[in-house]
C-alpha positions in Angstrom: 43.4 -6.3 25.6 40.7 -7.2 27.9 39.4 -3.5 28.2 39.7 -3.0 24.6 37.3 -6.1 23.9 35.0 -5.2 26.8 34.8 -1.8 25.1 34.0 -3.3 21.8 31.4 -5.4 22.8 29.6 -2.7 24.9 29.8 -0.7 22.4 28.0 -3.5 19.7 25.5 -3.9 22.7 24.7 -0.3 22.9 24.5 0.0 18.6 21.7 -3.2 18.6 20.1 -1.6 21.5 19.6 1.7 19.8 18.8 -0.3 15.9 16.2 -2.4 18.4 14.7 1.1 19.5 14.6 3.1 16.1 12.9 -0.3 14.4 10.2 -0.6 16.8 9.1 2.8 16.0 9.1 2.6 12.4 5.7 2.1 10.7 4.8 0.8 7.3 2.2 3.1 5.6 0.5 1.7 2.4 -1.7 3.8 0.5 -3.8 2.9 -2.4 -3.7 4.8 -5.5 -7.3 4.9 -7.7 -10.2 6.8 -5.5 -7.8 7.0 -2.5 -5.0 8.9 -3.3 -6.2 10.2 -6.9 -9.6 11.0 -8.1 -8.5 9.4 -11.6 -10.6 9.1 -14.6 -9.8 5.7 -15.9 -12.6 3.5 -16.0 -12.7 -0.6 -15.9 -15.1 -1.8 -18.7 -17.7 -4.7 -17.8 -18.2 -7.1 -21.0 -20.3 -10.1 -21.3 -18.3 -13.3 -22.3 -19.1 -12.7 -25.8 -17.4 -9.3 -25.4 -20.4 -7.1 -25.7 -19.5 -4.1 -23.3 -22.0 -3.9 -20.9 -21.3 -0.5 -18.5 -17.8 1.3 -17.0 -17.2 1.8 -13.8 -15.2 4.2 -11.7 -12.5 2.1 -9.4 -14.5 3.0 -6.6 -17.6 1.9 -8.3 -15.8 -1.2 -9.4 -14.5 -2.0 -5.6 -17.7 -2.7 -4.4 -18.8 -4.5 -7.5 -20.1 -8.1 -7.5 -19.3 -9.5 -11.1 -21.9 -12.3 -12.1 -20.5 -15.8 -13.7 -20.8 -14.2 -17.4 -19.0 -11.0 -16.8 -15.2 -10.3 -17.6 -13.5 -7.1 -16.4 -11.2 -5.1 -18.7 -8.5 -3.1 -17.0 -7.2 -2.0 -20.3 -7.5 1.9 -19.7 -5.4 1.4 -16.5 -2.3 1.5 -18.3 -2.1 5.8 -17.8 -2.9 8.1 -15.7 -4.3 11.0 -17.5 -5.8 14.1 -16.0 -5.9 12.4 -12.5 -6.4 14.8 -9.4 -5.3 14.6 -5.9 -7.9 13.7 -3.1 -6.7 16.2 -0.8 -7.0 14.5 2.6 -5.6 11.1 1.6 -2.8 12.9 -0.3 -1.9 15.2 2.6 -1.5 12.2 4.7 0.4 10.9 2.2 2.4 13.6 2.3 2.9 13.9 6.1 4.1 9.8 6.5 7.0 10.7 3.9 7.9 13.6 5.8 7.8 11.7 9.5 11.3 10.3 10.6 9.5 7.2 11.2 7.8 6.3 8.1 9.8 8.5 5.4 11.5 5.7 3.8 8.8 2.8 4.5 5.5 4.5 2.8 4.3 2.7 -0.2 1.4 3.0 -3.1 0.3 -0.2 -3.6 -2.3 -0.1 -6.6 -4.2 -3.4 -8.4 -2.8 -1.7 -11.8 -0.4 -3.2 -14.4 3.6 -2.7 -14.3 2.9 -0.2 -17.0 1.1 2.2 -14.9 3.7 2.7 -12.6 5.7 5.5 -14.4 2.7 7.3 -14.8 2.2 7.3 -11.2 5.5 8.7 -10.5 4.5 11.1 -13.2 1.9 12.2 -11.1 3.4 12.5 -8.4 6.3 14.3 -9.6 3.5 16.8 -11.2 2.2 17.3 -7.6 5.5 18.0 -6.2 6.3 14.8 -4.3 9.3 12.9 -4.9 8.7 9.1 -4.4 11.4 6.2 -5.4 9.9 4.0 -7.9 10.4 0.7 -6.3 8.0 2.3 -3.6 5.3 2.5 -6.2 4.1 -1.2 -6.2 1.7 -2.3 -9.0 0.6 -5.8 -8.2 -1.5 -6.3 -11.5 -4.0 -7.9 -9.6 -7.5 -6.8 -7.7 -7.7 -9.8 -5.8 -7.5 -8.2 -1.6 -5.1 -11.5 -0.7 -2.4 -10.3 -3.0 -2.6 -6.7 -1.1 -2.7 -8.6 2.4 -0.1 -10.8 1.2 2.4 -8.1 -0.1 1.6 -6.3 3.1 2.5 -9.2 5.6 5.8 -9.9 3.4 6.9 -6.4 4.2 6.4 -6.2 7.5 8.2 -9.8 8.1 11.2 -8.3 5.5 11.6 -5.2 7.3 10.9 -6.2 11.1 7.7 -3.5 11.1 4.7 -4.2 13.2 3.1 -1.2 12.6 1.2 -0.7 9.8 -1.4 2.1 8.3 -3.4 1.0 5.6 -5.5 3.1 3.3 -7.7 2.0 0.4 -11.4 2.4 -1.0 -12.4 -1.0 -1.1 -14.0 -2.6 2.0 -12.5 -6.0 0.4 -9.6 -4.7 0.7 -9.2 -3.3 4.1 -11.3 -6.5 5.5 -8.2 -8.6 3.9 -5.4 -6.5 5.8 -7.4 -6.2 9.3 -7.3 -10.2 9.2 -3.7 -10.1 9.2 -4.1 -9.7 12.8 -5.1 -13.0 13.0 -2.4 -14.1 10.7 -0.1 -17.0 12.7 2.9 -15.9 10.9 3.0 -12.3 12.3 2.1 -13.3 15.5 4.5 -16.1 15.8 7.3 -13.1 15.0 5.8 -10.3 16.6 3.4 -11.6 19.3 1.0 -9.0 20.5 3.3 -6.2 19.3 1.3 -6.3 15.8 -0.3 -2.8 15.4 -2.7 -2.4 12.1 -4.7 0.7 11.7 -7.1 1.2 8.2 -8.9 3.6 7.1 -11.8 2.9 4.6 -12.0 5.8 1.7 -15.3 6.8 0.8 -15.5 8.6 -2.7 -19.1 10.7 -3.2 
């Protein structure tokens, strides 16, 4: 009887050690969509407070744009994805992360687009022979960099993953995610094991 209990406990210990080893190798890979994974045609419409159109900006241009107090950004065009093209270097990296044992189930698209665009992004992927679960396409409906970094932080805590790769065309988003290295909640959980690598995509 005692030998049986010891064997059960040993199996449990070995299983926990293996599980811990597997988790330590996992990586959270997070890719922006517009001007990162894809070169999209939709544009942000900048209007004044009277509703007059002032200019049209690509997602990459808007990522670096500073609105004046009387300007309003209209994102209505971003409900769909039409005539988008893959950004091959980033898209190839995305494909590799899906195929990689340590990140195939922890690779996400994280976009500022609203919920309506999720099915369009999924269609774009399928049109390019990529199958990604719909719940791995995260539509924040927000262009606030803090919302992106908070999502990544919470996912790290939820999945118990301390390694992150983040790819985005907005330097503001990249800086916000890099700042997670100083986050107290993450440091309390992972200590010095936090590893965050970011890549700022520059579209010409």
